[in-house]
C-alpha positions, 0 to 999 in steps of 0.5 A: 500499500502507497500511504501519502499524508497532507495538512491541506487538500492542495498539498494531498491532492499535488502529492497523489496526482504525482502518485497517479501519472507514475502508473502502470498503463491500463485501458478500462473501457478503452480509455488510456490510464495510469493506475496506482493500487491500494493507494492510501491518503491522509488529510489531517485539517478536513476543514482545509477541504476545498483546492485552488490550483489556477491555472493547471485545475480551476475547481467550479466550487458551486458544484461542490457546494450543489453536490454536497448538498445534494447527497446529504439531502438524500436526494437524485433529484435532477436540479444538480445537472443545473451545475454540473451538465456533463452529469446527464451522460451518466443517467438512465432515463435522467436520473443518476442511479448510482446517486450517493445521497438516497443510500446514506438517507434512506437505504432500501426505503427504510432506513437513515444511515446517516441518523444511525451512525450518530445513534450507535456511537451515542450509544457506546463512543467506542463503536466500531460499528457505524459505518454507512454503505454506499455500494449496492450489487443488487443495483449496481450489477445490473449494468446501470450507467452511473455505479458508484466510485465510493463503497462506504464510509466509516465513523470512529470516535477516540479520545474525543475526536472523531475520524472518518474513513472513506473507502473507494473502488476507485478516485479519478485525480485529477477530475472527481478528488477536489469535489469527492474530498469537500462532500466526505468533509463535509459530512465529517465535520457535521458526524463531529459536530452532532456528537460534540466531538473535535474534528479529527483525521480523514482518511481515503483508501482507494483500490485504485488511484487513476488519471486518465492520459487526456489529463496529463498534459494538464497535470504536467503543467501543476506547479507547486501549490498554496496550502488550502486555506481552513473553510468556515465552520459549518457545524449545525443542529440535527434538529433543522437540519433537513430545513437548513439544506432546503434553503441553501437549495433554493439559496436563501439565507440560513442565518448560519454564517457557514451555511449561507457562504455556501447558499451566496455561492449558489445564488451567484452560479445562478446569476452566471447560468442566467447570463448575468455575468456582471451580477455574478461577478459582483456577488462573487467578489462578497462572498469571503474566504476560499469559496469566493476566491475559488469562483472569481477563478472559475468565472475567469476560466469560464471566461478564457473558454467562451473566448477560446470557442469564439476564436476558433468558430472566427478561424472556420 
């Protein structure tokens, strides 16, 4: 097993990209790929979760927020496509059948696994049974397009600190990892809050850490990165949590500073999608902290892509 440890997402991402590029050449589904098997990544500060790595890798923070809210609310509703239209290619009849939310919050129409994790640890703080299972062979061996990369989550409360581990069958380091770790660590922080525990270490266990050959040129441009900033506190009571998520999805004020920043990020991005670019820029400028910085970089990337498309069309 290969292990990497980092204090922030920027350092973890940089190390994981370098590792993946050195991997064995394989071609799953005909796609040229580099792969390293059995990898363990450790993030010591889970709130340093948002990757900011321009110009080589610029993430869409609005999608990171939207996907997190989508998962946590137990949803498989198509509103997520408003934040990442590329996900439609993985949908069957307009639905992402591998969506984590329904499996986490309503497994088989019966079990809220997130609630059970909290109940189990509250009843037995030393428990080893606090698990959330996502991979479902009854569904996922059937051949639908969206098969979860994440197998499940494990939680251990030790010496007043909550540690979380995520198990993955595969992790696309360049495209998926920045968004996946954002969601995982928000989940980690929330559960720690519901247990009145300190936030411990976040572990990511990966069967296949990989990068597609088509992304290697971009990855080669990745230089040394500054440490990711600590994001605002997102801990909030369990009572009223579902309503808070509804407010964030609706881009409304929640009264919670950390979650208001999340809602403001979605609100700004919707302005952009509606063609109100100047308003979106101004809204992004008012968002404090890492999300505002990342959103401004994303809008710059969207303008660069638009200009490139226009130049290409003009050349024809």
